[in-house]
C-alpha positions as CSV (number, residue, x, y, z in Angstrom):
1,M,-8.6,-70.8,-193.7
2,A,-10.5,-71.8,-190.5
3,R,-9.7,-68.4,-189.0
4,A,-11.2,-66.6,-192.1
5,T,-14.3,-68.8,-191.9
6,L,-14.6,-68.0,-188.2
7,A,-14.3,-64.3,-188.8
8,V,-17.0,-64.3,-191.5
9,G,-19.2,-66.4,-189.2
10,C,-18.9,-63.9,-186.4
11,F,-20.0,-61.1,-188.7
12,S,-22.5,-62.9,-190.9
13,K,-25.4,-61.1,-189.3
14,F,-24.0,-57.8,-190.8
15,L,-23.8,-59.2,-194.3
16,N,-27.5,-59.3,-194.7
17,P,-28.8,-56.4,-192.7
18,V,-32.5,-56.2,-191.9
19,P,-33.9,-52.9,-193.2
20,A,-35.2,-50.5,-190.5
21,V,-38.8,-49.6,-191.0
22,R,-40.4,-46.5,-189.4
23,S,-44.1,-46.8,-188.6
24,F,-46.6,-44.3,-189.8
25,S,-49.8,-43.1,-188.3
26,A,-52.6,-45.6,-187.9
27,S,-54.8,-43.1,-189.7
28,Q,-52.8,-43.7,-192.9
29,S,-53.5,-46.5,-195.3
30,L,-50.4,-47.9,-197.1
31,H,-52.6,-48.4,-200.2
32,Q,-53.3,-44.7,-200.7
33,V,-51.6,-43.0,-203.7
34,A,-51.1,-39.4,-204.7
35,D,-54.0,-38.0,-206.6
36,P,-53.2,-37.7,-210.3
37,V,-54.0,-33.9,-210.2
38,W,-50.6,-33.2,-208.5
39,N,-47.1,-34.6,-208.6
40,L,-44.3,-34.7,-206.0
41,G,-41.1,-33.1,-207.3
42,Q,-37.5,-32.8,-206.1
43,L,-36.0,-32.2,-202.7
44,N,-35.8,-28.4,-202.4
45,H,-33.9,-28.1,-199.1
46,V,-33.1,-29.6,-195.7
47,A,-33.7,-27.2,-192.8
48,I,-31.3,-27.2,-189.9
49,A,-32.1,-25.3,-186.7
50,V,-29.0,-23.7,-185.3
51,P,-28.3,-22.0,-181.9
52,D,-25.7,-19.6,-183.4
53,L,-26.5,-18.5,-186.9
54,K,-23.3,-16.5,-187.4
55,K,-21.1,-19.5,-186.3
56,S,-23.0,-22.0,-188.4
57,T,-22.9,-19.7,-191.5
58,A,-19.1,-19.3,-191.0
59,F,-18.7,-23.0,-190.8
60,Y,-20.4,-23.7,-194.1
61,Q,-18.8,-20.8,-195.9
62,N,-15.3,-20.7,-194.5
63,I,-14.6,-24.3,-193.5
64,L,-16.6,-26.2,-196.2
65,G,-16.4,-23.5,-198.9
66,A,-20.1,-23.4,-199.6
67,Q,-21.9,-20.4,-201.1
68,V,-24.2,-18.9,-198.5
69,S,-26.8,-16.1,-198.6
70,E,-27.1,-13.1,-196.4
71,V,-29.3,-13.5,-193.3
72,V,-32.9,-13.2,-194.3
73,P,-35.3,-12.3,-191.5
74,L,-38.8,-13.8,-191.9
75,P,-40.9,-12.3,-189.1
76,E,-44.1,-13.9,-190.3
77,H,-42.5,-17.3,-189.6
78,G,-40.5,-16.2,-186.5
79,V,-37.1,-17.1,-188.0
80,S,-34.0,-15.7,-189.6
81,V,-32.6,-17.9,-192.4
82,V,-29.4,-18.4,-194.3
83,F,-29.4,-20.5,-197.5
84,V,-26.5,-22.7,-198.2
85,N,-26.2,-23.5,-201.9
86,L,-25.2,-27.1,-202.5
87,G,-25.7,-27.1,-206.3
88,N,-28.4,-29.7,-206.7
89,T,-30.3,-28.6,-203.5
90,K,-30.0,-26.2,-200.5
91,M,-29.7,-26.3,-196.8
92,E,-31.7,-23.7,-194.8
93,L,-30.1,-22.7,-191.6
94,L,-32.9,-21.6,-189.2
95,H,-32.5,-19.4,-186.1
96,P,-35.2,-18.0,-183.9
97,L,-36.4,-14.5,-184.5
98,G,-38.0,-13.6,-181.2
99,N,-39.2,-15.7,-178.2
100,D,-42.4,-16.9,-179.9
101,S,-40.5,-18.6,-182.7
102,P,-41.2,-22.3,-183.3
103,I,-37.5,-22.7,-183.7
104,A,-36.9,-21.4,-180.1
105,G,-38.9,-24.3,-178.7
106,F,-37.1,-26.8,-180.9
107,L,-33.7,-25.4,-179.7
108,Q,-34.8,-25.7,-176.1
109,K,-35.2,-29.4,-176.6
110,N,-32.2,-29.7,-178.9
111,K,-29.5,-27.4,-177.5
112,A,-27.0,-28.1,-180.2
113,G,-29.5,-27.7,-183.0
114,G,-30.3,-30.3,-185.6
115,M,-32.5,-31.2,-188.6
116,H,-35.8,-29.4,-188.4
117,H,-37.6,-30.4,-191.6
118,I,-37.3,-31.4,-195.2
119,C,-38.9,-29.5,-198.1
120,I,-40.1,-31.2,-201.2
121,E,-41.5,-29.4,-204.3
122,V,-45.0,-30.1,-205.6
123,D,-46.6,-28.9,-208.8
124,N,-50.0,-27.9,-207.4
125,I,-50.0,-26.9,-203.7
126,N,-53.8,-26.4,-203.5
127,A,-54.6,-29.8,-205.0
128,V,-52.1,-31.3,-202.6
129,M,-53.8,-29.7,-199.6
130,M,-57.3,-30.9,-200.6
131,D,-56.0,-34.4,-201.4
132,L,-54.0,-34.8,-198.1
133,K,-57.0,-33.6,-196.0
134,K,-59.1,-36.3,-197.7
135,K,-56.5,-38.8,-196.8
136,K,-56.5,-37.6,-193.1
137,I,-53.0,-36.3,-193.2
138,R,-52.7,-33.4,-190.8
139,I,-51.6,-30.0,-192.1
140,L,-50.2,-27.6,-189.5
141,S,-52.0,-24.6,-190.9
142,E,-55.6,-24.0,-192.2
143,E,-54.3,-22.1,-195.2
144,V,-51.3,-22.1,-197.6
145,K,-48.6,-19.7,-196.5
146,I,-45.8,-18.0,-198.3
147,G,-42.5,-19.6,-197.4
148,A,-38.9,-18.4,-197.2
149,H,-38.5,-18.6,-201.0
150,G,-41.5,-16.5,-201.7
151,K,-43.6,-19.5,-202.8
152,P,-46.7,-21.1,-201.3
153,V,-46.0,-23.8,-198.7
154,I,-47.7,-26.1,-196.2
155,F,-46.2,-28.2,-193.4
156,L,-47.4,-31.8,-192.7
157,H,-47.6,-33.1,-189.1
158,P,-44.6,-35.3,-188.3
159,K,-46.8,-38.0,-186.6
160,D,-48.4,-38.6,-190.0
161,C,-45.1,-38.6,-191.9
162,G,-42.9,-41.2,-190.1
163,G,-41.6,-38.7,-187.5
164,V,-40.4,-36.1,-190.1
165,L,-41.7,-32.6,-190.4
166,I,-42.3,-32.2,-194.1
167,E,-42.7,-28.9,-195.9
168,L,-44.3,-29.0,-199.4
169,E,-43.5,-26.0,-201.6
170,Q,-45.1,-25.0,-204.9
171,A,-42.5,-25.5,-207.6
């Protein structure tokens, strides 16, 4: 019995973990809320930058058994993508298309690849853009662009979003 008490005592700090909190930009107020003219929707996809698109596609398709798309080149975004269907969401495998690709720079810093961004659906991308500008959230382009799914998108600066690059896509 004393041995069990000692073991629990040694690990007691793990029984009530302290939640990790990521800080946000000082320009943000924690009291701001979404404007009622737009709503945040579901997770659309998680984008993973990969150094070898063929090898990564084969892993998800042949090893994990996922349904994957053909390679889709998107020259306007400087990437080639493969979509991995996960049923309730997707993964987007990103690979540089040319030396000017933003993914090329990411892969120079992260040789093995890694999570690049998350994409969340919104119901009114134009209202979102105006609202976030008022709230001093930086948007990485002056205008809405057409994304990989053929829908309007914007990207939010990671420094204003807890270190995460967020893509918002019109649902």
